[in-house]
C-alpha positions in Angstrom: 99.8 100.5 103.8 102.7 99.7 106.1 103.9 102.9 105.8 104.5 105.3 108.5 102.8 108.3 106.3 101.0 107.4 103.3 101.3 110.8 100.2 99.9 110.5 97.0 100.2 112.9 93.9 96.6 115.0 93.0 98.0 114.4 89.8 99.7 116.0 86.8 99.2 116.8 83.4 100.8 115.3 80.7 101.1 116.6 77.0 97.5 118.4 77.9 96.2 115.7 79.8 95.0 115.3 83.3 96.6 112.3 84.6 95.0 111.2 88.1 96.4 108.6 90.5 94.5 105.7 91.8 95.7 103.2 94.4 94.3 100.1 95.8 93.9 96.6 95.8 92.2 95.4 91.8 93.1 91.9 92.3 89.9 90.8 92.2 89.5 92.2 88.8 92.4 90.3 87.8 90.9 87.0 89.0 93.5 86.7 92.2 92.5 86.6 95.7 94.3 89.3 97.6 96.7 87.1 99.9 95.8 87.2 103.7 98.0 89.3 105.1 97.0 92.1 102.5 93.5 92.0 102.9 93.8 92.3 106.7 96.0 95.0 106.4 93.5 97.1 104.0 91.4 96.1 107.2 93.1 98.1 109.8 93.6 100.6 107.4 90.3 101.8 106.3 88.0 99.5 108.9 86.2 96.6 108.3 83.6 97.4 105.7 85.3 99.6 103.6 88.2 96.9 102.9 85.4 93.8 102.2 83.6 96.3 99.7 87.1 97.1 98.2 88.9 93.9 98.1 85.5 92.3 96.8 85.0 94.8 93.9 89.0 95.1 93.0 88.9 99.0 93.8 91.5 101.8 92.9 90.7 104.8 95.0 91.1 108.8 93.4 93.2 110.8 95.5 90.2 112.7 97.4 88.7 109.0 97.9 91.5 107.6 99.4 91.8 110.1 101.7 88.6 109.8 103.0 88.7 106.5 103.4 92.2 106.7 105.3 94.2 104.8 102.6 96.3 107.8 102.5 97.1 110.6 105.0 97.9 113.3 102.7 97.4 115.0 98.7 99.9 116.9 97.5 99.1 119.1 94.3 101.7 119.2 91.9 101.5 123.4 92.9 102.9 122.8 96.2 106.3 123.1 97.1 108.4 122.8 100.4 112.1 123.7 101.9 112.3 120.5 103.1 115.2 120.0 101.4 117.4 122.8 102.3 120.3 122.3 103.7 119.3 124.9 106.5 117.2 122.4 108.0 118.9 119.1 107.3 117.6 118.1 104.3 121.1 117.5 103.1 121.1 114.7 105.4 118.3 113.1 104.3 119.5 113.7 100.3 122.6 111.8 101.4 120.4 108.8 102.4 119.0 108.3 99.6 120.0 106.3 95.9 121.7 108.0 93.7 118.9 107.3 91.0 116.4 109.3 93.2 117.7 112.0 94.0 116.5 113.8 90.8 113.0 113.6 91.8 113.7 115.4 94.7 111.5 119.0 93.3 108.9 116.7 92.8 106.4 117.8 95.3 105.4 114.5 96.7 108.9 113.5 97.5 109.5 117.2 99.0 106.4 116.1 101.1 108.0 113.0 102.1 111.5 114.0 103.1 109.6 116.8 105.3 107.5 114.7 106.9 110.9 111.8 107.2 112.3 114.3 108.8 109.6 115.1 111.7 109.5 111.0 112.0 112.9 111.3 112.4 112.9 113.2 115.4 111.4 111.0 117.2 113.5 108.9 119.7 113.4 105.8 118.0 112.7 103.5 120.5 109.9 105.1 121.7 108.6 105.2 118.1 109.6 101.8 117.8 107.4 100.4 120.7 104.4 102.8 119.6 104.7 101.1 116.5 104.2 97.8 117.9 101.8 98.6 120.0 99.5 98.7 116.9 101.2 96.6 114.9 102.7 93.9 116.9 99.4 91.3 116.7 99.6 91.8 112.6 102.7 90.9 112.2 102.7 87.7 114.6 99.8 86.9 112.5 102.1 87.4 109.4 104.9 85.2 110.5 102.4 82.2 111.6 100.8 81.3 108.2 103.3 82.7 105.9 103.9 79.3 104.9 100.3 78.5 104.2 99.5 81.9 102.8 102.3 81.8 100.1 101.6 78.0 99.5 97.6 79.1 99.1 98.2 81.8 97.1 101.2 80.2 94.8 98.5 77.7 94.0 96.0 80.2 93.0 97.9 82.2 91.2 98.7 79.5 89.0 95.3 78.6 87.9 94.7 78.2 83.8 92.0 80.9 84.5 93.9 83.1 86.8 96.9 82.5 84.0 94.6 84.0 81.2 93.0 87.0 83.4 96.5 88.0 83.9 97.8 87.4 80.4 94.8 89.7 79.1 95.8 92.3 81.7 99.2 92.4 80.5 98.6 93.0 76.9 96.0 95.4 77.3 98.9 97.3 79.7 101.1 96.7 76.6 98.7 98.0 74.2 98.5 101.0 76.5 101.8 101.5 76.6 102.1 101.5 72.7 99.3 104.4 72.7 101.5 107.1 74.6 
């Protein structure tokens, strides 16, 4: 939610089965309340009522719904392609900035789109871009700093509660079992 531009995959096929990603904050389904700053970021991203419902229900949005509420800015299908990483348009410079372990992901359409968008952002004078971001982000940043210690203590105490630990253990076991089936 703190990204300048949020791109989501429409999904892809794995072994003849369609895998559709989701995005959201499922903490409540695990028995956890989202940290204050994270909840406030969701409010600023998708609006008060949508965030209130999403936080209360632990909603995970599929791509089209995420786009509709403003959680993502764009959906990219696995068939889309972009030439944003061609040497002719400066993509080679962006490739140089990538950690070596990510370089093999560049053919991925989502990564291609991210490179293209990063290039557009890089063309904006950095000082103007920074000041523009602060117009919308300075107050939340100051809130985060002011409440950081209190929020951290509250979240850590909450997460260590026995009931929350049971929920988390059950969730991780379910994830392990799901990965074993693959």
